[in-house]
TORKOL-4160 file (C-alpha; in steps of 0.2 Angstrom, whole numbers, padded with zeros to 4 digits, m for minus):
171
<pt num="1" X="m0088" Y="m0135" Z="m0046"/>
<pt num="2" X="m0082" Y="m0122" Z="m0036"/>
<pt num="3" X="m0072" Y="m0119" Z="m0020"/>
<pt num="4" X="m0067" Y="m0103" Z="m0015"/>
<pt num="5" X="m0061" Y="m0093" Z="0002"/>
<pt num="6" X="m0055" Y="m0076" Z="0004"/>
<pt num="7" X="m0054" Y="m0071" Z="0021"/>
<pt num="8" X="m0049" Y="m0055" Z="0030"/>
<pt num="9" X="m0047" Y="m0058" Z="0051"/>
<pt num="10" X="m0035" Y="m0058" Z="0062"/>
<pt num="11" X="m0024" Y="m0071" Z="0071"/>
<pt num="12" X="m0031" Y="m0079" Z="0088"/>
<pt num="13" X="m0015" Y="m0085" Z="0093"/>
<pt num="14" X="0004" Y="m0089" Z="0088"/>
<pt num="15" X="0002" Y="m0100" Z="0070"/>
<pt num="16" X="0008" Y="m0116" Z="0073"/>
<pt num="17" X="0024" Y="m0123" Z="0062"/>
<pt num="18" X="0027" Y="m0141" Z="0060"/>
<pt num="19" X="0035" Y="m0153" Z="0046"/>
<pt num="20" X="0029" Y="m0169" Z="0041"/>
<pt num="21" X="0040" Y="m0185" Z="0040"/>
<pt num="22" X="0047" Y="m0180" Z="0022"/>
<pt num="23" X="0049" Y="m0160" Z="0028"/>
<pt num="24" X="0039" Y="m0150" Z="0021"/>
<pt num="25" X="0034" Y="m0137" Z="0031"/>
<pt num="26" X="0012" Y="m0134" Z="0036"/>
<pt num="27" X="0008" Y="m0122" Z="0049"/>
<pt num="28" X="m0010" Y="m0119" Z="0056"/>
<pt num="29" X="m0018" Y="m0105" Z="0064"/>
<pt num="30" X="m0035" Y="m0099" Z="0066"/>
<pt num="31" X="m0044" Y="m0083" Z="0061"/>
<pt num="32" X="m0056" Y="m0069" Z="0072"/>
<pt num="33" X="m0065" Y="m0063" Z="0055"/>
<pt num="34" X="m0081" Y="m0051" Z="0060"/>
<pt num="35" X="m0096" Y="m0053" Z="0055"/>
<pt num="36" X="m0107" Y="m0038" Z="0044"/>
<pt num="37" X="m0120" Y="m0037" Z="0057"/>
<pt num="38" X="m0121" Y="m0033" Z="0074"/>
<pt num="39" X="m0131" Y="m0048" Z="0085"/>
<pt num="40" X="m0148" Y="m0042" Z="0095"/>
<pt num="41" X="m0134" Y="m0032" Z="0108"/>
<pt num="42" X="m0129" Y="m0022" Z="0095"/>
<pt num="43" X="m0112" Y="m0033" Z="0095"/>
<pt num="44" X="m0100" Y="m0037" Z="0085"/>
<pt num="45" X="m0097" Y="m0056" Z="0081"/>
<pt num="46" X="m0085" Y="m0066" Z="0075"/>
<pt num="47" X="m0083" Y="m0082" Z="0068"/>
<pt num="48" X="m0066" Y="m0093" Z="0072"/>
<pt num="49" X="m0057" Y="m0101" Z="0057"/>
<pt num="50" X="m0047" Y="m0114" Z="0057"/>
<pt num="51" X="m0032" Y="m0112" Z="0041"/>
<pt num="52" X="m0019" Y="m0123" Z="0035"/>
<pt num="53" X="m0005" Y="m0118" Z="0022"/>
<pt num="54" X="0009" Y="m0126" Z="0018"/>
<pt num="55" X="0026" Y="m0125" Z="0015"/>
<pt num="56" X="0037" Y="m0109" Z="0010"/>
<pt num="57" X="0021" Y="m0097" Z="0014"/>
<pt num="58" X="0020" Y="m0109" Z="0030"/>
<pt num="59" X="0037" Y="m0103" Z="0035"/>
<pt num="60" X="0033" Y="m0084" Z="0031"/>
<pt num="61" X="0016" Y="m0086" Z="0041"/>
<pt num="62" X="0025" Y="m0092" Z="0055"/>
<pt num="63" X="0042" Y="m0082" Z="0054"/>
<pt num="64" X="0030" Y="m0067" Z="0052"/>
<pt num="65" X="0013" Y="m0067" Z="0058"/>
<pt num="66" X="0007" Y="m0067" Z="0076"/>
<pt num="67" X="m0007" Y="m0066" Z="0088"/>
<pt num="68" X="m0018" Y="m0050" Z="0082"/>
<pt num="69" X="m0010" Y="m0050" Z="0067"/>
<pt num="70" X="m0019" Y="m0045" Z="0052"/>
<pt num="71" X="m0020" Y="m0055" Z="0036"/>
<pt num="72" X="m0030" Y="m0062" Z="0020"/>
<pt num="73" X="m0031" Y="m0081" Z="0016"/>
<pt num="74" X="m0035" Y="m0086" Z="m0001"/>
<pt num="75" X="m0039" Y="m0106" Z="m0001"/>
<pt num="76" X="m0053" Y="m0118" Z="m0003"/>
<pt num="77" X="m0061" Y="m0126" Z="0011"/>
<pt num="78" X="m0057" Y="m0143" Z="0014"/>
<pt num="79" X="m0065" Y="m0156" Z="0027"/>
<pt num="80" X="m0057" Y="m0172" Z="0034"/>
<pt num="81" X="m0059" Y="m0183" Z="0047"/>
<pt num="82" X="m0048" Y="m0197" Z="0059"/>
<pt num="83" X="m0051" Y="m0207" Z="0074"/>
<pt num="84" X="m0053" Y="m0197" Z="0088"/>
<pt num="85" X="m0043" Y="m0201" Z="0105"/>
<pt num="86" X="m0060" Y="m0210" Z="0111"/>
<pt num="87" X="m0060" Y="m0221" Z="0096"/>
<pt num="88" X="m0075" Y="m0212" Z="0088"/>
<pt num="89" X="m0073" Y="m0203" Z="0070"/>
<pt num="90" X="m0068" Y="m0185" Z="0072"/>
<pt num="91" X="m0071" Y="m0173" Z="0056"/>
<pt num="92" X="m0061" Y="m0157" Z="0053"/>
<pt num="93" X="m0066" Y="m0141" Z="0043"/>
<pt num="94" X="m0053" Y="m0131" Z="0039"/>
<pt num="95" X="m0047" Y="m0120" Z="0023"/>
<pt num="96" X="m0034" Y="m0123" Z="0013"/>
<pt num="97" X="m0024" Y="m0109" Z="0011"/>
<pt num="98" X="m0018" Y="m0106" Z="m0007"/>
<pt num="99" X="m0008" Y="m0087" Z="0001"/>
<pt num="100" X="m0008" Y="m0080" Z="0013"/>
<pt num="101" X="m0007" Y="m0061" Z="0014"/>
<pt num="102" X="m0002" Y="m0051" Z="0026"/>
<pt num="103" X="m0010" Y="m0036" Z="0030"/>
<pt num="104" X="m0004" Y="m0027" Z="0044"/>
<pt num="105" X="0004" Y="m0007" Z="0043"/>
<pt num="106" X="0022" Y="m0003" Z="0036"/>
<pt num="107" X="0025" Y="0003" Z="0051"/>
<pt num="108" X="0018" Y="m0010" Z="0063"/>
<pt num="109" X="0028" Y="m0021" Z="0073"/>
<pt num="110" X="0022" Y="m0038" Z="0072"/>
<pt num="111" X="0037" Y="m0048" Z="0064"/>
<pt num="112" X="0044" Y="m0064" Z="0074"/>
<pt num="113" X="0059" Y="m0057" Z="0087"/>
<pt num="114" X="0055" Y="m0040" Z="0086"/>
<pt num="115" X="0060" Y="m0039" Z="0067"/>
<pt num="116" X="0050" Y="m0027" Z="0055"/>
<pt num="117" X="0037" Y="m0036" Z="0046"/>
<pt num="118" X="0047" Y="m0030" Z="0030"/>
<pt num="119" X="0056" Y="m0045" Z="0028"/>
<pt num="120" X="0064" Y="m0046" Z="0008"/>
<pt num="121" X="0063" Y="m0064" Z="0006"/>
<pt num="122" X="0046" Y="m0066" Z="0014"/>
<pt num="123" X="0029" Y="m0062" Z="0010"/>
<pt num="124" X="0026" Y="m0049" Z="0025"/>
<pt num="125" X="0018" Y="m0031" Z="0022"/>
<pt num="126" X="0006" Y="m0033" Z="0010"/>
<pt num="127" X="0017" Y="m0042" Z="m0001"/>
<pt num="128" X="0008" Y="m0059" Z="m0006"/>
<pt num="129" X="0015" Y="m0080" Z="m0009"/>
<pt num="130" X="0008" Y="m0092" Z="m0019"/>
<pt num="131" X="0007" Y="m0111" Z="m0012"/>
<pt num="132" X="0025" Y="m0113" Z="m0020"/>
<pt num="133" X="0032" Y="m0097" Z="m0010"/>
<pt num="134" X="0034" Y="m0086" Z="m0027"/>
<pt num="135" X="0026" Y="m0068" Z="m0028"/>
<pt num="136" X="0016" Y="m0063" Z="m0044"/>
<pt num="137" X="0021" Y="m0056" Z="m0055"/>
<pt num="138" X="0016" Y="m0036" Z="m0053"/>
<pt num="139" X="0014" Y="m0021" Z="m0065"/>
<pt num="140" X="0029" Y="m0011" Z="m0062"/>
<pt num="141" X="0025" Y="0005" Z="m0068"/>
<pt num="142" X="0029" Y="0015" Z="m0052"/>
<pt num="143" X="0045" Y="0018" Z="m0058"/>
<pt num="144" X="0042" Y="0026" Z="m0074"/>
<pt num="145" X="0027" Y="0039" Z="m0072"/>
<pt num="146" X="0039" Y="0052" Z="m0073"/>
<pt num="147" X="0027" Y="0067" Z="m0085"/>
<pt num="148" X="0011" Y="0060" Z="m0074"/>
<pt num="149" X="0002" Y="0068" Z="m0063"/>
<pt num="150" X="m0003" Y="0060" Z="m0048"/>
<pt num="151" X="m0021" Y="0052" Z="m0046"/>
<pt num="152" X="m0028" Y="0063" Z="m0032"/>
<pt num="153" X="m0022" Y="0078" Z="m0041"/>
<pt num="154" X="m0038" Y="0090" Z="m0049"/>
<pt num="155" X="m0028" Y="0099" Z="m0064"/>
<pt num="156" X="m0043" Y="0113" Z="m0063"/>
<pt num="157" X="m0043" Y="0116" Z="m0043"/>
<pt num="158" X="m0037" Y="0133" Z="m0045"/>
<pt num="159" X="m0043" Y="0138" Z="m0063"/>
<pt num="160" X="m0063" Y="0142" Z="m0059"/>
<pt num="161" X="m0069" Y="0142" Z="m0074"/>
<pt num="162" X="m0064" Y="0129" Z="m0089"/>
<pt num="163" X="m0067" Y="0138" Z="m0106"/>
<pt num="164" X="m0070" Y="0123" Z="m0115"/>
<pt num="165" X="m0080" Y="0125" Z="m0136"/>
<pt num="166" X="m0092" Y="0116" Z="m0144"/>
<pt num="167" X="m0082" Y="0110" Z="m0156"/>
<pt num="168" X="m0071" Y="0100" Z="m0143"/>
<pt num="169" X="m0085" Y="0091" Z="m0135"/>
<pt num="170" X="m0089" Y="0071" Z="m0142"/>
<pt num="171" X="m0108" Y="0074" Z="m0142"/>
């Protein structure tokens, strides 16, 4: 069976960071996710989805995201229930985030207390951490790209005509 959720949206308020009795950090926040279509009045509607993240990523979310921040969430849907104050059973469906990616632009100032959101040990600025607070391995080919042309560079932009022999064609 499969239970996978990928969301991109904006936080509706600042994340709420709490700690369990054992000292494990947990952050809760709500993402406003735009629907892909408009209603009959031509307006775009949004869904408000509750998310929960644990451990180091929870602390990162609380430190670097705030109301209005753009975030990507990868996780799973989970339903829990408890007895409410009125004695009735209450059911809650939420996304258990396994990773949260900060998607605000590089120069935006969405970090807490006026900090830039490019922290060295955080998942700010598009860096991603998993549930254990570790960053996945990334390809570091950017450092050694000497002698290579840029992907968007057109080597034939100024040549007008290209001479190719029929023997050079693979067909």
